C-alpha positions in Angstrom: 2.5 -197.2 72.4 -0.9 -195.6 72.9 -3.4 -196.9 75.3 -6.8 -197.7 74.2 -8.1 -194.8 76.3 -5.7 -192.5 74.5 -6.8 -193.6 71.1 -10.6 -193.0 72.0 -9.6 -189.6 73.4 -7.7 -188.7 70.3 -10.6 -189.8 68.0 -13.1 -188.0 70.0 -11.2 -184.8 69.5 -10.6 -185.2 65.9 -14.3 -186.0 65.4 -15.4 -183.1 67.4 -12.9 -180.5 65.9 -14.1 -181.8 62.2 -17.8 -181.6 63.2 -17.5 -178.2 64.6 -15.7 -176.9 61.7 -18.3 -178.4 59.2 -21.1 -176.9 61.2 -19.6 -173.3 61.2 -19.0 -173.3 57.3 -22.3 -174.8 56.6 -24.2 -171.9 55.2 -27.0 -173.7 53.4 -30.5 -172.5 53.4 -31.8 -169.0 53.3 -30.4 -166.4 55.6 -31.8 -162.9 56.6 -29.2 -160.2 56.2 -29.7 -156.9 58.2 -27.5 -154.0 57.8 -27.4 -151.0 60.2 -25.7 -147.8 59.7 -23.4 -146.4 62.5 -26.5 -145.0 64.4 -27.8 -148.7 64.7 -30.7 -147.8 62.4 -31.6 -150.6 60.0 -31.0 -149.8 56.5 -31.0 -153.0 54.5 -33.0 -156.2 55.0 -32.8 -158.9 52.6 -32.9 -162.8 52.3 -29.9 -164.2 50.5 -28.5 -167.7 49.9 -24.8 -168.8 50.0 -23.7 -170.7 46.7 -20.8 -172.7 45.9 -20.3 -171.2 42.4 -17.0 -169.4 42.1 -17.6 -165.5 42.0 -15.7 -162.8 39.9 -13.8 -160.6 42.1 -11.0 -157.8 41.8 -9.5 -159.0 45.3 -7.6 -162.2 45.8 -9.4 -165.2 47.8 -11.6 -167.9 47.5 -14.9 -165.8 46.7 -18.2 -167.5 46.2 -21.6 -166.3 44.8 -24.3 -164.8 47.2 -27.7 -165.0 45.6 -30.1 -162.4 46.5 -33.6 -164.0 47.3 -35.8 -161.1 48.3 -35.5 -157.4 49.7 -37.6 -156.0 52.4 -35.6 -152.9 52.8 -33.0 -151.1 50.8 -30.8 -148.1 51.1 -28.5 -148.2 48.0 -26.5 -145.4 49.3 -25.3 -147.3 52.3 -25.0 -150.5 50.9 -25.8 -151.7 47.4 -27.6 -154.8 47.9 -28.6 -155.4 44.3 -25.1 -155.4 43.0 -23.2 -158.7 42.6 -22.1 -160.0 46.1 -19.7 -162.9 47.1 -18.5 -164.4 50.3 -15.2 -166.0 51.5 -14.6 -168.2 54.6 -11.2 -168.0 56.1 -11.1 -170.2 59.3 -13.8 -169.1 61.6 -14.3 -165.6 59.7 -16.8 -165.0 56.9 -16.5 -161.9 54.6 -19.5 -161.1 52.4 -18.7 -158.1 50.0 -19.0 -156.2 46.8 -15.7 -157.3 45.3 -16.3 -156.8 41.4 -15.7 -153.0 41.7 -11.9 -152.7 42.0 -10.6 -150.5 44.9 -14.0 -149.7 46.2 -14.8 -152.6 48.2 -17.7 -152.9 50.6 -17.3 -155.8 53.1 -19.3 -157.4 55.9 -17.0 -159.3 58.2 -18.0 -161.5 61.2 -17.4 -164.6 62.9 -19.2 -168.0 61.8 -22.0 -169.5 63.7 -24.5 -172.1 62.8 -27.6 -170.0 63.0 -26.7 -166.3 64.0 -23.6 -164.2 62.6 -22.9 -160.7 63.7 -19.9 -158.2 62.6 -18.8 -155.0 61.1 -19.7 -153.2 57.7 -16.7 -151.3 56.3 -15.5 -149.7 53.0 -12.0 -149.8 51.9 -9.8 -149.1 48.9 -6.4 -147.7 47.8 -6.4 -144.8 50.1 -9.3 -145.3 52.5 -10.8 -147.6 55.2 -14.1 -146.6 57.0 -16.6 -148.5 59.4 -20.0 -147.6 58.2 -22.1 -149.9 60.5 -22.9 -153.5 61.4 -24.7 -156.3 60.3 -26.4 -159.6 61.3 -27.2 -162.9 59.5 -29.7 -165.2 61.0 -30.7 -168.4 59.3 -34.5 -168.5 58.5 -34.9 -171.9 56.8 
């Protein structure tokens, strides 16, 4: 039989782990997305929101809609910010991508955080996989 202190400790650990994972996957609000090319030059800056609606995708997974709020800078050759985007959360990872164009995927992949997310930007398909740059997401409201 567990002691009172053991029960309190287990309850605390369970509460903390659930709270931490809830915070990590809470993407409410508006986020500033900045994408830099391989030379670390800023190419795309936009404000986005993460919705709960299911997104169309050619790739398997639990993809949800990313809504474009505004664009401050855009380089459509590097990243087509105005095309439909979706996101997926798997554990502590978030992936944002152009997933409706089959076999020509563009993904931003990073670690979840409550207000600042960083990661890599890459393209992949049937016969290619290439790192194009890096990205940051910052909660702005």
